N, C-alpha and C positions, 0 to 999 in steps of 0.2 A: 173486310172492307177498308178499314183504316190503313192496313199495310199496303193494300193494292193501289191506293192513290199515290203512294210514294214510289211505286215500282217503275223503273225506267226500262224494263225489258222491251225490246223492239224499237227503242228510240236511239237516235244517233246524235252525238254531241261533238261539236268542234270547239276546242279551247285554245285561244291564242296565248302565247307566252307560257306554255305548259311543259317545258322540258325539266323544270325544277320549281321549288318554292311553292307559292300559293297555287299557281296554275296546275302543277303536277299533283298536288294534294287534292284539288277539286276533281281533276281527271280521274284519279284513283277512286275517289268517293263515288263519282257517278258510275264508274265501271262496276264497283261493288254493288250498286243499286240496280245493275242490269244493263246499263247503256253500252252501246258500241262507241268507241272513242276515236277521234281524229286529233292527234297531237300536233302542235305547231310551235315553232320558234325560228329564228333566223339561222342558228347553228345546226346544220344537218346532223353532225355527229352526236350532239347532245340530245336532239329529238329522237334519234334512233336508239340511243341508250335508254331513254325513258320508255320508248316503245317496247324494247326488249324486256324491261322490268315488268311492265304490265302484262305483256304476253306470257311471261314465265309464270305469272299468277293465274293464268287461264282466261284472261280477258280478251275480247275482240278489240283490236287496236290497230291504228294506222298512223304513219308518220308523214306529215306534209310540211316540210320546211320552206318558208318563204317570208318575205318582209311584209308585215300587215300594214305598214304605212305607205306602201307602193301601190297606187290604184291599179296599175296594169297587172301586177303580180297577183293582187287580190282577185280581180275579175277572172283572170285565167284559172287560178287555183280553185276558187269557190265553184265555178262552173264545172271544173274537172271532178271535184269531189262529188257534186250532185250527179254527174253522169256516170262516173266510174265506181263510186262506193255506195252512194245513195243519198237520199234527202237528208239535209241537216235539220233536225227537229229542235235542237238546242244549241244556242251559241253563247259561249262565255267569252266576252271581250276582256282579257286579263293582261295582255302585254303592257309593260310599263317600265320606265326608267326613272332614276332619281339623279339630280345634279345639285350638289350643295355649295353654298357660298353666299356672301353678303349680296343683297339685291343690287347695291350700287356698283358691284363688280361683275354682275352677270352679263355675258356678252350676248349680242343678238343671235349668234349661232347657237349658243347653249339654249337660249329661250326657244328657238325654232326646233331644236332637236327634241326637247321635252314635249312640246306641243304636238310635234309630228307623231311620236310614238304613243303618247298618253291620250291625246284627244283625236287627232286625225284618224288614227287606226280604228277607233271605236265607230266613227262616222263611216269610214270607207268599208270596213267589214260588215258593220251593221246594215248598211244600205244594200250591199251585194247579197247578203244572206236574206234580207227581208224581201228582196225582189223574187226570191224563190218561195219564201214562206207565205207571202200574201195571196198568191193564187191558190194555195192549198188551204187557206183559211185557218191556219194554226201555226204556232211556233213560240218558242221561249228564247228570250234574249236577256242575258244577265251581264251587266257591266261592273267591273271592279272599280269602286269608288274608294273612299278613304275617310278617316276622321278629318283628314285635310280637305275634304269637300265642305266641311263646316267651320273648321278652325285653322288659324294661321300660326306659324311659329317662325322665329328668325332663321334665316339661311336656306329656306326651302320654298321661296316665293314661286319659282316656275312650277314646282310640283303641286303646291296647294291650288294655284290658279288652274292648272290642268285638271285637277280632280274636282274642283268646283264646276268646271265646264262639263265634265263627264256626268255629274249629278243632273245638270240641267238638260244635257243631251238625252239622258235617260227619260226624263219627263217629257221632252219633246217627241221622242220616239213613241211613247205611250199616247200622247195627244193625237198623233197621226195614224198609228198602226193598231191600236187596241180595237178599233172598229172592224178590223180585218181578222180578228181572232188571235192576235199575238199578245203575249204578256211580256212586258219589258220592265225589268227591275234592276236594282243595284245592290251590291254587297259592299259595306264600308268597314274594312278591317281596322282595328285599333293597332296597338303596337305588338307585332309578332316578330319572333326571332327568325328572320329570313336573310338571305344573302344580300338583299337590297339595303338592309339597314344594319349590317354586321358592325359598321363603325359606331353605331349607337349602343347596341347591347353589350359591346365589349368595353365601353367607356363607363367606368364605375360611377361617375357623377351622373351621367345621363340615365344609366340603369336605375339608380336610386330615385331619380326624378320620376321616371315612368312608374315605378312601383309605388311611390308616394302619391302621385297624381291620379292613378287609376284606382277607383273604388275597390275593385277586386284584389288590389295589392300585388299584381303580378303581370307579366307579359302573357299574351295569348299563345296557345299551342296550335300549330297548324291544323290538326284534326278537328279542332273546334269550329272550323269553317265549313266542314262537310255537311252538317245538318241543315244549315240554311241554304247551302248550294243545292242539295237534293230537293228540298222543299220548293225552291224557286224553279227548278227544272222539271218538276213533276205536276201531275194534275191536282195535287194538294193546294196549289196556288192559283187555281184557274180563274179566280176573281180578284187577284192581287195584281195591281198595275201601277207603274210610275212611282214605286216606292224604293227607298234606300234603307236597307237593314244594316244597322251598325252593330258589328260584332266586336265590342271594344272594352268589355269588362266594366262598362259604365262611364267610360272616359268622357263621352259627349253629354252625359246627363248632369254633370256637376261643374261648379265653378272652382 
C-alpha cells in the first residue's frame, strides 16, 4: 500500500528545462518511479541527447524542444503532446536562467529576460496544461522555486525576484485550481552543484560560505531532489496543495 501510492506507472510527465541539471535529474527519478517522460528545452540536440540516455535505460521517453516562454509555441506543443502522445498528468515547470551583477547595473533587457524564462514560462505552460487537466478533474503541477524565493543575496536581484514570484504563483494556482482536483506545489532547492551555479561552487570563498552557512555543512547532491519530486508527483501528496518544500540542508531554517 505505501509503495503503491508513490508508483507513477501509467502516468505521463512533462518537465521543462530537462535536458540537464535539476530538470534531467527529476525526469530520470520520475521515470524510475514508472512515469512516461516528455523532455523539453530550447536546444533540440541537448534534449535528444537526454532522451537517448533515458531510453537506453529502458524508460518511455519523448523529446519536445521548444521555448516555454513563447505563448504560441507552448499552446501548439502542449496541444500536440496531448493529441499525439497522451494526457499530461504531471507538469514540472523547471526552466530557469540566472544573470548575476550589481542591481544598479542590471539592464532592463536582462531583467525582462530573467522574468520571461523564470516567471512567464511558469504561467504560460501552467495555464496551457491546466486547461487540459481541469476538465479531467486531476493533475499535478510542481514549480521549481528556490531558497531565493525567501532570501535575498547581493548580485542576483532579478533571480530572487523571479523566484519569489514563482512561489506566489504556485499559491495562486492552488487557490484557483485545487477545487478542480489539481495539486500545485513547489520545490525550493538550496545550493546544489549544477551548471547554473558553476561560478559559485568553483569559487573557494563562496564554497566555504555555503558549507558554513548551511546547517548540513555541505552542498546538496542532485539525487536528493528526487524523493520530494516523486512525492509531489504521486498520489502520496493527494491533499498537499500550495506548499513549497525547501530541500536546502536547513539553509532557510537558521539565521
